N, CA and C atoms as a LAMMPS dump frame, in Angstrom:
ITEM: TIMESTEP
0
ITEM: NUMBER OF ATOMS
462
ITEM: BOX BOUNDS ff ff ff
-5.0000000000000000e+02 5.0000000000000000e+02
-5.0000000000000000e+02 5.0000000000000000e+02
-5.0000000000000000e+02 5.0000000000000000e+02
ITEM: ATOMS id mol type element x y z
1 1 1 N 0.69 -1.102 -0.279
2 1 2 C -0.085 0.016 -0.062
3 1 3 C 0.958 1.459 0.104
4 2 1 N 1.831 1.812 0.647
5 2 2 C 2.891 2.55 0.287
6 2 3 C 2.572 3.315 -1.033
7 3 1 N 2.829 4.146 -0.597
8 3 2 C 2.998 5.286 -2.183
9 3 3 C 3.398 6.298 -2.025
10 4 1 N 4.481 6.607 -3.096
11 4 2 C 5.755 7.352 -2.813
12 4 3 C 5.131 8.21 -4.199
13 5 1 N 5.171 9.567 -3.97
14 5 2 C 5.21 10.39 -5.162
15 5 3 C 6.155 11.793 -4.691
16 6 1 N 6.836 12.875 -5.741
17 6 2 C 7.156 13.841 -5.745
18 6 3 C 6.271 14.871 -5.591
19 7 1 N 6.212 16.209 -5.143
20 7 2 C 5.541 16.955 -5.208
21 7 3 C 6.252 18.287 -5.974
22 8 1 N 5.583 19.552 -6.148
23 8 2 C 6.501 20.46 -6.876
24 8 3 C 7.698 21.156 -5.642
25 9 1 N 8.534 21.385 -6.469
26 9 2 C 9.598 21.989 -5.601
27 9 3 C 11.011 20.186 -5.388
28 10 1 N 10.218 19.28 -5.714
29 10 2 C 11.273 18.407 -5.534
30 10 3 C 11.021 17.675 -4.537
31 11 1 N 9.721 18.165 -3.209
32 11 2 C 9.756 17.279 -2.233
33 11 3 C 8.787 15.784 -2.605
34 12 1 N 9.123 14.887 -1.103
35 12 2 C 9.09 13.473 -1.452
36 12 3 C 7.54 13.107 -0.414
37 13 1 N 6.608 12.409 -1.386
38 13 2 C 5.591 12.129 -0.318
39 13 3 C 5.411 10.747 -0.413
40 14 1 N 5.359 10.272 0.947
41 14 2 C 4.905 9.171 1.057
42 14 3 C 3.352 8.962 1.496
43 15 1 N 2.719 7.963 1.263
44 15 2 C 1.285 7.449 2.054
45 15 3 C 1.663 6.229 2.172
46 16 1 N 1.629 6.252 3.535
47 16 2 C 1.303 4.328 4.157
48 16 3 C -0.07 4.607 5.385
49 17 1 N 0.329 3.508 5.822
50 17 2 C -1.251 3.293 6.711
51 17 3 C 0.26 3.544 8.377
52 18 1 N -1.409 4.24 9.04
53 18 2 C -0.344 4.38 10.405
54 18 3 C -0.363 3.763 11.384
55 19 1 N 0.725 3.758 12.622
56 19 2 C 1.287 3.082 13.062
57 19 3 C 1.13 3.829 14.464
58 20 1 N 1.257 3.033 15.679
59 20 2 C 0.999 3.457 17.188
60 20 3 C 1.774 4.452 17.499
61 21 1 N 3.351 4.567 16.897
62 21 2 C 4.223 5.634 16.733
63 21 3 C 4.005 7.066 15.888
64 22 1 N 2.748 7.209 15.561
65 22 2 C 2.213 8.141 14.82
66 22 3 C 1.409 8.975 15.841
67 23 1 N 0.699 8.606 17.093
68 23 2 C 0.042 9.318 17.536
69 23 3 C 0.357 10.358 18.18
70 24 1 N 1.694 11.339 17.844
71 24 2 C 1.672 12.577 18.352
72 24 3 C 1.192 13.46 17.398
73 25 1 N 2.054 12.93 16.391
74 25 2 C 1.806 13.612 14.585
75 25 3 C -0.006 13.501 14.502
76 26 1 N -0.605 12.64 14.955
77 26 2 C -2.056 12.388 14.175
78 26 3 C -2.801 13.356 15.64
79 27 1 N -2.416 13.338 16.49
80 27 2 C -2.969 13.881 17.734
81 27 3 C -2.616 15.456 17.046
82 28 1 N -2.01 16.267 16.883
83 28 2 C -1.164 17.63 16.528
84 28 3 C -2.135 17.683 15.229
85 29 1 N -1.997 16.934 14.319
86 29 2 C -3.269 17.559 13.421
87 29 3 C -4.734 17.148 13.282
88 30 1 N -4.987 16.156 14.066
89 30 2 C -6.509 16.473 14.255
90 30 3 C -7.004 17.69 15.433
91 31 1 N -6.086 18.028 16.342
92 31 2 C -5.947 19.585 17.272
93 31 3 C -6.371 20.159 16.287
94 32 1 N -5.374 20.548 15.381
95 32 2 C -5.601 20.945 14.235
96 32 3 C -6.851 21.47 13.509
97 33 1 N -7.23 20.428 13.093
98 33 2 C -8.319 19.993 11.795
99 33 3 C -9.519 20.942 13.044
100 34 1 N -9.651 20.179 14.186
101 34 2 C -10.558 20.871 15.141
102 34 3 C -10.769 22.118 16.057
103 35 1 N -9.901 22.606 15.669
104 35 2 C -9.182 23.582 16.418
105 35 3 C -9.535 23.379 17.915
106 36 1 N -9.016 22.795 18.555
107 36 2 C -9.025 22.416 19.988
108 36 3 C -8.273 21.452 20.089
109 37 1 N -7.689 21.291 21.688
110 37 2 C -6.89 20.497 22.545
111 37 3 C -7.241 19.354 22.935
112 38 1 N -7.207 18.135 21.958
113 38 2 C -7.49 17.447 23.367
114 38 3 C -6.6 16.505 24.104
115 39 1 N -7.232 16.139 25.197
116 39 2 C -5.829 15.549 26.376
117 39 3 C -5.512 14.229 25.291
118 40 1 N -4.099 14.26 25.058
119 40 2 C -3.278 13.416 24.245
120 40 3 C -3.461 11.837 24.879
121 41 1 N -3.549 11.903 26.654
122 41 2 C -3.219 10.14 26.833
123 41 3 C -4.768 9.469 26.467
124 42 1 N -5.677 10.388 26.378
125 42 2 C -6.994 9.579 26.102
126 42 3 C -7.52 10.011 24.359
127 43 1 N -6.779 10.419 23.776
128 43 2 C -6.831 10.753 22.234
129 43 3 C -5.85 9.302 21.729
130 44 1 N -4.698 9.062 22.582
131 44 2 C -4.029 7.985 22.123
132 44 3 C -4.567 6.966 22.437
133 45 1 N -5.298 6.348 23.526
134 45 2 C -6.116 5.162 23.78
135 45 3 C -6.858 5.078 22.456
136 46 1 N -7.432 6.341 22.149
137 46 2 C -8.275 5.994 21.174
138 46 3 C -8.117 5.81 19.712
139 47 1 N -7.058 6.403 19.626
140 47 2 C -6.541 6.066 18.465
141 47 3 C -5.614 4.526 18.092
142 48 1 N -4.973 4.414 19.298
143 48 2 C -4.462 2.867 19.442
144 48 3 C -5.625 1.733 19.047
145 49 1 N -7.004 2.196 19.574
146 49 2 C -8.196 1.031 19.538
147 49 3 C -8.615 1.45 18.158
148 50 1 N -8.675 2.068 17.341
149 50 2 C -8.863 2.649 15.979
150 50 3 C -8.213 1.402 15.075
151 51 1 N -6.648 1.763 15.331
152 51 2 C -5.781 0.752 14.672
153 51 3 C -5.831 -0.178 14.676
154 52 1 N -6.755 -0.823 15.535
155 52 2 C -6.821 -2.457 15.709
156 52 3 C -8.202 -2.709 15.371
157 53 1 N -9.096 -2.035 15.332
158 53 2 C -10.324 -2.067 14.037
159 53 3 C -9.852 -2.512 12.864
160 54 1 N -10.306 -3.574 12.604
161 54 2 C -10.428 -4.182 11.289
162 54 3 C -11.048 -3.279 9.997
163 55 1 N -12.44 -2.555 10.973
164 55 2 C -12.539 -1.187 9.522
165 55 3 C -12.352 -0.491 9.42
166 56 1 N -11.251 0.172 10.14
167 56 2 C -10.685 1.338 10.145
168 56 3 C -9.384 1.065 9.514
169 57 1 N -9.135 2.409 8.132
170 57 2 C -8.001 2.204 7.8
171 57 3 C -7.454 3.537 7.924
172 58 1 N -6.084 4.047 8.923
173 58 2 C -5.797 4.984 8.96
174 58 3 C -4.305 5.276 8.197
175 59 1 N -4.546 6.465 7.287
176 59 2 C -3.199 7.131 6.388
177 59 3 C -2.698 7.754 7.001
178 60 1 N -1.357 7.656 6.569
179 60 2 C -0.451 8.748 7.063
180 60 3 C 0.554 9.049 6.293
181 61 1 N 0.573 10.625 5.67
182 61 2 C 1.22 11.235 4.702
183 61 3 C 2.66 12.099 5.353
184 62 1 N 3.776 11.315 4.733
185 62 2 C 4.734 12.431 5.21
186 62 3 C 5.113 13.036 4.094
187 63 1 N 5.628 14.121 4.349
188 63 2 C 6.228 15.157 3.399
189 63 3 C 7.739 15.128 4.083
190 64 1 N 9.001 14.745 2.851
191 64 2 C 10.047 14.552 3.059
192 64 3 C 10.066 13.978 4.828
193 65 1 N 9.546 12.97 5.271
194 65 2 C 9.683 12.026 6.361
195 65 3 C 9.148 12.583 7.514
196 66 1 N 8.595 13.825 7.37
197 66 2 C 7.685 14.897 8.47
198 66 3 C 6.384 13.976 8.38
199 67 1 N 5.207 13.879 9.04
200 67 2 C 3.864 13.678 8.5
201 67 3 C 3.11 15.007 8.856
202 68 1 N 2.441 14.769 7.393
203 68 2 C 2.19 16.085 7.242
204 68 3 C 0.243 16.155 6.805
205 69 1 N 0.025 14.953 6.992
206 69 2 C -1.418 14.55 6.459
207 69 3 C -2.079 12.912 7.648
208 70 1 N -3.617 13.28 7.117
209 70 2 C -3.852 12.27 7.898
210 70 3 C -4.982 12.046 7.616
211 71 1 N -5.553 10.656 6.997
212 71 2 C -6.727 10.163 6.451
213 71 3 C -7.302 9.54 7.471
214 72 1 N -8.826 9.164 7.963
215 72 2 C -9.225 8.129 8.911
216 72 3 C -10.286 7.912 8.157
217 73 1 N -10.556 6.194 7.637
218 73 2 C -11.549 5.855 6.709
219 73 3 C -12.17 4.435 7.353
220 74 1 N -13.313 4.356 7.597
221 74 2 C -14.003 3.713 8.064
222 74 3 C -14.836 2.759 6.962
223 75 1 N -14.543 1.579 6.649
224 75 2 C -15.484 0.617 6.001
225 75 3 C -16.324 -0.339 6.463
226 76 1 N -17.72 -0.334 6.075
227 76 2 C -18.638 -1.484 7.095
228 76 3 C -19.56 -1.259 6.327
229 77 1 N -20.115 -2.334 6.502
230 77 2 C -21.526 -2.622 5.468
231 77 3 C -22.552 -2.324 6.465
232 78 1 N -23.765 -2.136 5.597
233 78 2 C -24.863 -0.922 5.622
234 78 3 C -26.288 -1.909 5.039
235 79 1 N -27.148 -2.097 6.196
236 79 2 C -28.354 -2.875 5.494
237 79 3 C -28.752 -1.856 4.153
238 80 1 N -28.567 -0.627 3.984
239 80 2 C -29.454 0.319 3.017
240 80 3 C -28.425 0.376 1.532
241 81 1 N -27.258 -0.586 2.173
242 81 2 C -26.651 -0.443 0.689
243 81 3 C -26.322 -1.591 0.178
244 82 1 N -26.218 -2.212 -0.973
245 82 2 C -26.225 -3.654 -1.465
246 82 3 C -24.824 -3.729 -1.08
247 83 1 N -23.289 -2.81 -1.212
248 83 2 C -22.057 -3.469 -1.078
249 83 3 C -21.325 -2.664 0.212
250 84 1 N -20.027 -2.675 0.372
251 84 2 C -19.792 -1.731 1.679
252 84 3 C -19.363 -0.396 1.214
253 85 1 N -19.608 0.266 2.377
254 85 2 C -19.317 1.885 1.515
255 85 3 C -18.079 2.339 2.862
256 86 1 N -17.056 3.442 2.289
257 86 2 C -16.308 3.954 2.895
258 86 3 C -16.799 5.25 3.487
259 87 1 N -16.448 5.163 4.457
260 87 2 C -16.416 6.453 5.238
261 87 3 C -15.537 7.243 6.037
262 88 1 N -15.029 8.972 5.163
263 88 2 C -13.778 8.961 5.414
264 88 3 C -14.102 9.957 6.875
265 89 1 N -13.491 9.869 7.978
266 89 2 C -13.965 10.068 9.148
267 89 3 C -13.541 11.298 9.814
268 90 1 N -12.021 11.777 9.63
269 90 2 C -10.896 12.607 9.584
270 90 3 C -10.078 12.86 7.999
271 91 1 N -9.76 13.952 7.82
272 91 2 C -9.392 14.183 6.877
273 91 3 C -8.02 15.433 6.623
274 92 1 N -7.251 15.645 7.337
275 92 2 C -6.37 16.663 7.201
276 92 3 C -4.776 16.278 6.483
277 93 1 N -4.811 17.645 5.802
278 93 2 C -3.546 18.137 5.926
279 93 3 C -2.975 19.141 6.235
280 94 1 N -1.883 19.547 6.578
281 94 2 C -1.185 20.652 7.707
282 94 3 C -1.193 21.817 6.49
283 95 1 N -1.681 22.889 7.37
284 95 2 C -1.856 24.203 6.879
285 95 3 C -0.48 24.638 5.975
286 96 1 N 0.42 24.298 6.797
287 96 2 C 1.811 24.76 5.665
288 96 3 C 2.074 23.637 4.162
289 97 1 N 1.27 22.649 4.093
290 97 2 C 1.481 21.71 2.728
291 97 3 C 0.511 22.228 2.102
292 98 1 N -0.817 22.817 2.228
293 98 2 C -1.888 22.52 1.594
294 98 3 C -1.583 23.079 0.472
295 99 1 N -2.297 22.844 -0.806
296 99 2 C -2.12 23.281 -2.269
297 99 3 C -1.313 22.916 -3.25
298 100 1 N -0.36 21.983 -2.707
299 100 2 C 0.476 20.782 -3.593
300 100 3 C 0.241 20.082 -4.274
301 101 1 N -1.59 19.666 -4.52
302 101 2 C -1.858 18.167 -4.625
303 101 3 C -1.524 17.271 -4.085
304 102 1 N -1.429 17.179 -2.493
305 102 2 C -1.005 16.24 -1.331
306 102 3 C -2.162 15.762 -1.311
307 103 1 N -3.351 16.486 -1.184
308 103 2 C -4.514 15.87 -0.196
309 103 3 C -4.899 14.954 -1.263
310 104 1 N -4.98 15.59 -2.899
311 104 2 C -5.183 14.696 -3.814
312 104 3 C -5.023 13.364 -3.899
313 105 1 N -3.471 13.471 -3.844
314 105 2 C -2.955 12.113 -3.434
315 105 3 C -3.455 11.015 -2.82
316 106 1 N -3.832 11.746 -1.512
317 106 2 C -3.916 10.821 -0.556
318 106 3 C -5.466 10.354 -0.556
319 107 1 N -5.99 11.175 -1.184
320 107 2 C -7.487 10.844 -1.427
321 107 3 C -7.85 9.865 -2.459
322 108 1 N -6.926 9.969 -3.5
323 108 2 C -6.83 8.799 -4.369
324 108 3 C -6.42 7.247 -3.583
325 109 1 N -5.448 7.119 -2.976
326 109 2 C -5.187 6.713 -2.376
327 109 3 C -6.376 5.693 -1.191
328 110 1 N -7.12 6.58 -0.639
329 110 2 C -7.998 6.059 0.024
330 110 3 C -9.381 5.471 -0.876
331 111 1 N -9.052 5.96 -2.04
332 111 2 C -9.887 5.5 -3.217
333 111 3 C -9.984 4.545 -3.445
334 112 1 N -8.821 4.165 -3.679
335 112 2 C -8.218 2.458 -4.673
336 112 3 C -8.344 1.708 -3.653
337 113 1 N -8.328 1.643 -2.299
338 113 2 C -7.998 0.898 -0.617
339 113 3 C -9.974 0.137 -1.429
340 114 1 N -10.765 1.605 -1.314
341 114 2 C -12.117 1.448 -1.193
342 114 3 C -12.55 0.64 -2.408
343 115 1 N -11.932 0.893 -3.559
344 115 2 C -12.272 -0.091 -4.72
345 115 3 C -11.791 -1.059 -4.387
346 116 1 N -10.663 -1.24 -3.882
347 116 2 C -10.307 -2.687 -3.799
348 116 3 C -10.671 -3.868 -2.865
349 117 1 N -11.661 -3.166 -1.533
350 117 2 C -12.498 -3.298 -0.709
351 117 3 C -14.121 -3.64 -0.846
352 118 1 N -14.395 -3.193 -2.467
353 118 2 C -15.651 -3.364 -3.015
354 118 3 C -16.431 -2.539 -2.811
355 119 1 N -16.008 -1.631 -2.475
356 119 2 C -17.178 -0.43 -1.443
357 119 3 C -17.98 0.287 -2.835
358 120 1 N -19.127 0.713 -2.616
359 120 2 C -19.956 1.342 -3.982
360 120 3 C -19.823 2.596 -3.789
361 121 1 N -19.226 3.16 -2.285
362 121 2 C -19.383 4.561 -2.614
363 121 3 C -18.373 5.132 -1.591
364 122 1 N -17.565 6.248 -1.558
365 122 2 C -17.186 7.029 -0.235
366 122 3 C -18.005 7.806 -0.037
367 123 1 N -18.205 8.129 1.242
368 123 2 C -18.997 9.389 2.067
369 123 3 C -18.158 9.874 3.196
370 124 1 N -18.389 11.379 3.207
371 124 2 C -18.064 11.733 4.352
372 124 3 C -18.46 12.912 5.089
373 125 1 N -19.05 13.519 6.164
374 125 2 C -19.377 14.52 6.564
375 125 3 C -18.291 15.676 6.695
376 126 1 N -18.829 17.307 6.901
377 126 2 C -17.744 17.994 6.89
378 126 3 C -18.97 19.471 7.408
379 127 1 N -18.081 19.98 8.105
380 127 2 C -18.593 21.066 8.756
381 127 3 C -18.942 21.999 7.689
382 128 1 N -20.2 22.668 7.746
383 128 2 C -21.04 23.431 6.764
384 128 3 C -19.345 24.726 6.47
385 129 1 N -18.725 25.125 7.745
386 129 2 C -18.119 26.523 7.336
387 129 3 C -16.593 25.734 6.645
388 130 1 N -16.39 24.683 6.269
389 130 2 C -14.928 24.099 5.756
390 130 3 C -15.655 24.186 4.201
391 131 1 N -15.818 25.587 3.95
392 131 2 C -15.707 26.078 2.357
393 131 3 C -14.773 25.345 1.461
394 132 1 N -13.39 25.687 2.239
395 132 2 C -12.676 25.115 1.397
396 132 3 C -12.569 23.543 0.862
397 133 1 N -12.676 22.998 1.864
398 133 2 C -13.024 21.384 1.959
399 133 3 C -13.296 20.789 0.685
400 134 1 N -14.388 21.78 0.925
401 134 2 C -15.891 21.609 0.316
402 134 3 C -15.522 21.389 -1.484
403 135 1 N -14.411 22.41 -1.476
404 135 2 C -14.428 22.319 -3.202
405 135 3 C -13.66 21.583 -3.246
406 136 1 N -12.694 21.337 -2.398
407 136 2 C -11.848 20.225 -2.436
408 136 3 C -12.322 18.935 -2.677
409 137 1 N -13.024 18.783 -2.303
410 137 2 C -14.077 16.978 -2.05
411 137 3 C -14.732 17.133 -3.714
412 138 1 N -15.5 18.35 -4.13
413 138 2 C -16.12 18.296 -5.281
414 138 3 C -14.854 17.902 -6.364
415 139 1 N -13.874 18.731 -6.218
416 139 2 C -12.531 18.278 -7.229
417 139 3 C -12.379 16.77 -7.675
418 140 1 N -12.436 16.124 -6.214
419 140 2 C -12.403 14.423 -6.286
420 140 3 C -12.947 14.436 -7.168
421 141 1 N -14.752 14.397 -7.693
422 141 2 C -15.753 14.238 -7.939
423 141 3 C -16.961 13.784 -6.841
424 142 1 N -16.797 14.239 -5.516
425 142 2 C -17.647 13.698 -4.495
426 142 3 C -18.901 15.025 -4.902
427 143 1 N -19.913 14.516 -4.462
428 143 2 C -21.081 15.482 -5.128
429 143 3 C -21.827 16.012 -3.727
430 144 1 N -22.747 16.496 -3.221
431 144 2 C -23.68 17.303 -2.037
432 144 3 C -25.61 16.159 -2.456
433 145 1 N -25.142 15.722 -2.077
434 145 2 C -26.167 14.384 -1.87
435 145 3 C -27.268 14.352 -1.01
436 146 1 N -26.674 14.522 0.738
437 146 2 C -27.129 14.201 1.98
438 146 3 C -27.148 14.905 2.543
439 147 1 N -27.795 15.67 3.876
440 147 2 C -27.973 16.782 5.058
441 147 3 C -27.463 15.457 5.679
442 148 1 N -26.539 16.451 6.717
443 148 2 C -26.089 15.626 7.864
444 148 3 C -26.719 16.56 8.962
445 149 1 N -27.315 16.07 9.796
446 149 2 C -27.568 16.54 11.147
447 149 3 C -27.166 15.997 12.527
448 150 1 N -26.934 16.797 13.128
449 150 2 C -26.131 16.281 14.77
450 150 3 C -27.276 17.103 15.873
451 151 1 N -26.728 16.654 17.316
452 151 2 C -27.819 16.831 18.457
453 151 3 C -26.748 16.565 19.771
454 152 1 N -25.997 17.33 20.372
455 152 2 C -25.238 17.709 21.31
456 152 3 C -25.954 16.583 22.298
457 153 1 N -24.99 16.187 23.176
458 153 2 C -26.164 15.568 23.936
459 153 3 C -25.046 15.643 25.227
460 154 1 N -25.838 15.729 26.683
461 154 2 C -25.221 16.08 27.677
462 154 3 C -23.976 15.722 28.401
């Protein structure tokens, strides 16, 4: 699965599956994505649990050997779909490395895995305020087909 490519400026990128050693980098990236700081120890426990779950597929993108992106995807079967579906749960490229085509390459790796696993679609939820992210997903061929509703719980 590891995929290597070069971006503008000659930097080398590697997309690979995450390991437990990636917890600090993933923590940093998810905190950036959500614009809040999560307790590291609790976060690490959840991350390790996801790595052990065969339905979860956690990708790391390294730029010149440094983690600069993270994509977390769940592949699952639902009663309302004939084939498995892939859901991107978190996806972030470090803000200092965006705009170089790195996100598109990461998305392509996730898409390839979803196709390989027999999925009929990839879906995701994205906050309404993430307009740039929505444009990115549309450039990858995604369309807005559903509304995603939430309710905070005490």
